C-alpha positions, 0 to 999 in steps of 0.5 A: 180294432188296432190288431184288426187294422194291422192284420189287414194292412200287412198280410204276412207271406206264407206259402204262396201268399205274399204280404202287402203292407200299407201305412198311415200317419197322423202328421199333417200332409201324411199318407192316409189309408182308405179303410177296408170295407166293413171297418167302423172307424176312419181314424188314422192308425199311427205315424209311419215310424210307429207302424214300422215298429209294430209291423214286420213289413217296412218301406223300401222307399219312403218320404218322411214329412217332406216339403218341396216347392218350385218358385212360389208353387208348393208341391208337397207340404209335410208329406209322408208316404211309403212303398213296400217290397213287392208292391206295384204302386200307381202314383196319381194326382193332378199335374203339378202335384209333385209326382215327377219331383218325388222321383227326382228326389228319390234318385237324388236329382233334387233335394227336399226343402224339408223332411227326409227322402229315404231309400232302404240300405242296399236298395238299388233304383232303376229310373225310367223317365220320359227323357231317354237322352241322346244315345247316338254314336253307340250300338243298341247292344252297347247302349244297353250294356251301359245300364248295367251299373257297376258291372258295366263300369268294371267291364270297361276297365277290363277292356282298357287294361287289356289294351294297356297290357297288349301295348308294347309302348306301355311296357312300364305299366305292365306289372301294375296293370296285371295286378290290377287286372286280377282284382278287377277280373275277380270282381267282374266274375263275381257280378256275373259280368261274363254272362252280361252280353248274352243276357243283354242280347236275350233281353233285347230279343224279348223286346223285339229287336232283330239281331242286325238291329242290335249291332246298329247305331241306336241313333237311327231308332224311332222314339218308341224303339229308343224307349225299348232300349231304355227299358232294356238298360234297366232290366239288365241292371236288375234294380230292386225298385223301378221308377217309371215316369209316364213310360207310355208317352209318345209310344205306339200301341205295339211298344205300349203292349211290349212295355206292359208285358215286360213290366208285368214280369218284373219281380221287384218293387215298382212306383210308376206314374201313368195317365193310361187307364190300361197301364194303371189297371194292369200293373198296380196293386196299390194306388197313391193319390197326391191330393191337396191334403196329402198322399192318400193310399188305396189298397188293391188295384186301380178298380179298387181306387176308383171304387174307393175314391169315387173318381178316375185318376186325374188327367186320365187319358 
């Protein structure tokens, strides 16, 4: 029985098949897995660490016995859950269940009150939040390039060094600047920096931006088009894990369809919150529901979640 459950939860990649890994925990508040059809037992398999020892699949992001409260409201109590490489996980639950808080903890904007929030070593995270921020005063292209992380920062340094080397008034800095320029340029080339602008333009074109708009001030755009810029920034970053917090809020139908197309093509791992049925059904290959008893995992997509839980996602629009 143990081996049969493990085989169900972690189908190893062979040929064109890819594995989807799921885990459970006996800890209070830990993620519980809805068993596959035909199983004769609902007993939890093991705790998260034991499962990872038995399984060759490991979570790229996870919560280990995490507790979190805001003022007097307890959001998470000894909760454990994980997301595995290649999964597209829809995170659902009542308002105030802690969905956005989990995202903020994963990107270090908040800390847990207890337990551990773990991001696997070397894993990069792109966070697509409801608040796209104020990007006025820069072109659409520059705003997009700003999302490229280290390569964007190095590109700015190269630009500054070029100005220093071309400025006669700063001749005393020339030797040091030339030496630094060689080091920075090598790193920029290693990260594919010289192809960055063309790739940014390609992404923006794919998201529907006309060439003339790419050079215009991003502050002139509507909310829906600013969301596209925010997505372009993340796609240019090429993160291993993409976090999306209500990406379809306050966007028009055309923007929502564009988001679906772009995200369907995303090859990395995804954890997203949405109250949109189409979004959940189109993207998710697993659903995690935050319940008063802790996270509950449902293998398969949104249809399987509805069948297993016998209800739609809370707050679904």
